[in-house]
C-alpha positions as CSV (number, residue, x, y, z in Angstrom):
1,M,-158.6,-48.9,140.1
2,K,-155.5,-50.7,139.0
3,R,-153.5,-53.0,141.7
4,E,-149.9,-52.3,142.5
5,F,-147.3,-55.1,141.8
6,H,-144.5,-55.7,144.0
7,F,-141.9,-58.5,143.9
8,E,-139.0,-59.2,145.9
9,F,-136.9,-61.8,145.1
10,E,-133.0,-63.1,145.8
11,D,-130.6,-62.5,142.8
12,E,-129.6,-66.0,141.9
13,S,-127.9,-64.5,139.0
14,S,-124.2,-65.1,140.0
15,D,-125.3,-69.0,140.2
16,R,-126.8,-68.5,136.7
17,A,-129.9,-69.9,138.1
18,L,-133.5,-68.5,138.4
19,T,-136.2,-70.3,140.4
20,Y,-139.7,-69.5,140.4
21,E,-142.8,-70.7,141.9
22,A,-145.9,-71.9,140.5
23,A,-148.8,-73.6,141.9
24,A,-148.2,-77.5,142.5
25,D,-152.1,-78.0,141.8
26,G,-151.8,-76.8,138.3
27,S,-154.1,-73.6,138.9
28,D,-150.9,-71.4,137.1
29,R,-151.8,-72.0,133.3
30,L,-149.5,-70.8,130.7
31,T,-149.5,-72.3,127.2
32,M,-148.0,-71.3,123.7
33,A,-149.5,-72.0,120.4
34,I,-149.2,-70.9,116.7
35,S,-152.3,-69.4,115.1
36,N,-152.1,-68.5,111.5
37,G,-148.2,-68.3,111.7
38,V,-148.5,-66.0,114.9
39,P,-147.1,-67.0,118.4
40,T,-149.8,-66.7,120.8
41,L,-149.1,-66.7,124.7
42,C,-152.2,-68.0,126.5
43,G,-152.5,-67.9,130.4
44,N,-154.8,-67.3,133.4
45,P,-153.9,-64.3,135.6
46,S,-151.9,-66.2,138.2
47,G,-150.0,-67.8,135.2
48,M,-149.4,-64.5,134.0
49,L,-148.0,-63.2,137.4
50,V,-145.5,-66.3,137.4
51,L,-144.4,-65.0,134.2
52,A,-144.1,-61.5,135.3
53,R,-142.1,-62.5,137.8
54,I,-139.6,-64.5,135.7
55,L,-139.2,-61.8,133.5
56,V,-138.3,-59.3,136.4
57,Q,-135.6,-61.7,137.6
58,M,-134.4,-61.8,134.2
59,A,-134.5,-57.8,133.8
60,Q,-133.1,-56.9,137.1
61,G,-130.7,-59.6,137.5
62,D,-127.0,-59.8,136.6
63,Y,-127.5,-62.7,134.0
64,A,-125.3,-62.7,130.9
65,N,-126.2,-62.4,127.5
66,G,-128.0,-65.3,126.3
67,F,-129.3,-66.6,129.6
68,H,-132.6,-68.6,129.0
69,V,-135.3,-70.1,130.7
70,H,-137.6,-73.0,129.3
71,L,-140.8,-72.8,130.4
72,H,-143.2,-76.1,130.5
73,D,-146.4,-76.0,129.4
74,N,-148.8,-74.6,132.2
75,Y,-145.4,-75.1,134.5
76,D,-145.8,-78.5,134.9
77,P,-142.4,-80.1,134.5
78,D,-144.0,-83.5,133.0
79,K,-144.9,-81.6,130.1
80,P,-142.9,-80.5,127.1
81,D,-141.6,-76.9,126.9
82,C,-143.9,-74.3,125.5
83,L,-141.9,-71.2,125.7
84,T,-138.1,-70.5,126.0
85,V,-137.1,-66.7,127.2
86,I,-133.9,-65.5,125.9
87,L,-132.3,-62.6,127.6
88,D,-130.4,-60.3,124.8
89,R,-128.1,-58.1,126.2
90,T,-126.6,-56.8,122.6
91,D,-127.0,-53.1,121.6
């Protein structure tokens, strides 16, 4: 049986901002690597849920074309970016 995913959020798109929560203890893991020329996104279940919430906010908010979010390795602001997600509203 699959679990239902329900997510409510405050739409911050008028402020051109997007905030998200990740565990301060680093338990939400997400990293990206290039393997044989192919980008590979690797995360644990809780890290993937953080990413899912970010994507839902971008998709359902009123963000402008080109809006983007820089995600740090394992959501740790002291680590380098591992992924940039860009909204493309072009046809």
